C-alpha positions as a LaTeX table, in Angstrom:
\begin{tabular}{lrrr}
\hline
Residue & $x$ (\AA) & $y$ (\AA) & $z$ (\AA) \\
\hline
Met1 & 6.23 & $-1.59$ & 16.30 \\
Ser2 & 3.72 & $-3.78$ & 18.09 \\
Ala3 & $-0.03$ & $-3.53$ & 18.30 \\
Arg4 & $-1.98$ & $-3.75$ & 21.53 \\
Val5 & $-5.02$ & $-5.96$ & 21.12 \\
Leu6 & $-7.89$ & $-5.65$ & 23.60 \\
Ser7 & $-10.74$ & $-8.02$ & 24.32 \\
Leu8 & $-14.34$ & $-6.82$ & 24.35 \\
Ser9 & $-13.95$ & $-6.20$ & 28.08 \\
Arg10 & $-10.95$ & $-3.94$ & 27.29 \\
Glu11 & $-8.47$ & $-6.38$ & 28.82 \\
Gly12 & $-5.22$ & $-6.89$ & 27.01 \\
Ile13 & $-4.83$ & $-10.16$ & 25.13 \\
Arg14 & $-1.87$ & $-11.62$ & 23.29 \\
Ala15 & $-2.04$ & $-11.69$ & 19.55 \\
Ser16 & 0.54 & $-12.14$ & 16.84 \\
Val17 & $-0.03$ & $-8.99$ & 14.83 \\
Arg18 & 2.99 & $-7.93$ & 12.81 \\
Val19 & 2.68 & $-4.39$ & 11.57 \\
Glu20 & 4.76 & $-3.25$ & 8.59 \\
Pro21 & 5.68 & 0.40 & 9.33 \\
Gly22 & 7.07 & 0.95 & 5.82 \\
Val23 & 3.76 & $-0.04$ & 4.23 \\
Ile24 & 1.84 & 2.30 & 6.55 \\
Lys25 & 4.22 & 5.19 & 5.77 \\
Ile26 & 3.87 & 4.71 & 2.01 \\
Leu27 & 0.07 & 4.62 & 2.22 \\
Glu28 & $-0.08$ & 7.70 & 4.46 \\
Asp29 & 2.28 & 9.68 & 2.20 \\
Phe30 & 0.25 & 8.90 & $-0.91$ \\
Leu31 & $-3.01$ & 9.65 & 0.88 \\
Asp32 & $-1.65$ & 13.06 & 1.93 \\
Gln33 & $-0.64$ & 13.78 & $-1.68$ \\
Ala34 & $-4.09$ & 12.82 & $-2.93$ \\
Arg35 & $-5.76$ & 15.06 & $-0.34$ \\
Arg36 & $-3.62$ & 17.98 & $-1.53$ \\
Gly37 & $-4.74$ & 17.36 & $-5.11$ \\
Glu38 & $-1.27$ & 16.33 & $-6.28$ \\
Thr39 & $-2.46$ & 13.02 & $-7.72$ \\
Ile40 & $-4.45$ & 12.64 & $-10.97$ \\
Ala41 & $-4.69$ & 8.85 & $-11.00$ \\
Gly42 & $-3.86$ & 5.99 & $-8.71$ \\
Ala43 & $-3.49$ & 2.27 & $-8.55$ \\
Ile44 & $-2.63$ & 0.08 & $-5.62$ \\
Val45 & $-1.56$ & $-3.52$ & $-5.31$ \\
Leu46 & $-1.42$ & $-5.18$ & $-1.92$ \\
Val47 & $-0.30$ & $-8.61$ & $-0.80$ \\
Arg48 & $-1.86$ & $-10.01$ & 2.35 \\
Arg49 & $-0.21$ & $-12.36$ & 4.83 \\
Asn50 & $-1.82$ & $-15.42$ & 3.24 \\
Ala51 & $-0.29$ & $-14.37$ & $-0.13$ \\
Thr52 & $-3.60$ & $-13.24$ & $-1.60$ \\
Met53 & $-3.37$ & $-10.14$ & $-3.71$ \\
Cys54 & $-5.80$ & $-7.30$ & $-4.19$ \\
Ser55 & $-5.72$ & $-4.22$ & $-6.36$ \\
Ala56 & $-7.70$ & $-1.08$ & $-7.10$ \\
Ile57 & $-7.51$ & 1.67 & $-9.70$ \\
Ser58 & $-8.88$ & 5.16 & $-10.13$ \\
Ala59 & $-7.97$ & 7.13 & $-13.22$ \\
Pro60 & $-10.90$ & 9.45 & $-13.97$ \\
His61 & $-9.26$ & 11.99 & $-16.27$ \\
Gly62 & $-7.33$ & 10.02 & $-18.83$ \\
Gly63 & $-4.59$ & 9.00 & $-16.41$ \\
Arg64 & $-4.65$ & 5.31 & $-17.30$ \\
His65 & $-1.78$ & 5.54 & $-19.80$ \\
His66 & 0.34 & 7.21 & $-17.10$ \\
Leu67 & $-0.51$ & 4.36 & $-14.73$ \\
Val68 & 0.53 & 1.77 & $-17.32$ \\
Ala69 & 3.89 & 3.52 & $-17.76$ \\
Ala70 & 4.30 & 3.81 & $-13.98$ \\
Cys71 & 3.60 & 0.08 & $-13.59$ \\
Asp72 & 6.30 & $-0.70$ & $-16.12$ \\
Tyr73 & 8.82 & 1.46 & $-14.23$ \\
Leu74 & 7.77 & $-0.14$ & $-10.95$ \\
Lys75 & 8.22 & $-3.63$ & $-12.38$ \\
Arg76 & 11.72 & $-2.72$ & $-13.56$ \\
Asp77 & 12.59 & $-1.27$ & $-10.13$ \\
Ile78 & 11.36 & $-4.40$ & $-8.35$ \\
Ile79 & 13.36 & $-6.67$ & $-10.67$ \\
Ala80 & 16.49 & $-4.53$ & $-10.32$ \\
Glu81 & 16.17 & $-4.55$ & $-6.52$ \\
Thr82 & 15.69 & $-8.32$ & $-6.50$ \\
Asp83 & 18.76 & $-8.82$ & $-8.69$ \\
Asn84 & 20.95 & $-6.89$ & $-6.23$ \\
\hline
\end{tabular}
């Protein structure tokens, strides 16, 4: 998937924008679930191209302990995937 970048005069310009379709799909799926009310708490961790990391959390109704458990499962999944 490539992005089309336009100048202020609406003329096409070349830019090296690499879109990660898998990341977009994950974010859209979770956003849809949240809009349907299927999510009670959420946390997100993102890594940008320059290797900086950012994170956010929302757990308004006591969901923090579920997020901690989910993070532990996620960590194990990432390690297991890396080992294979």
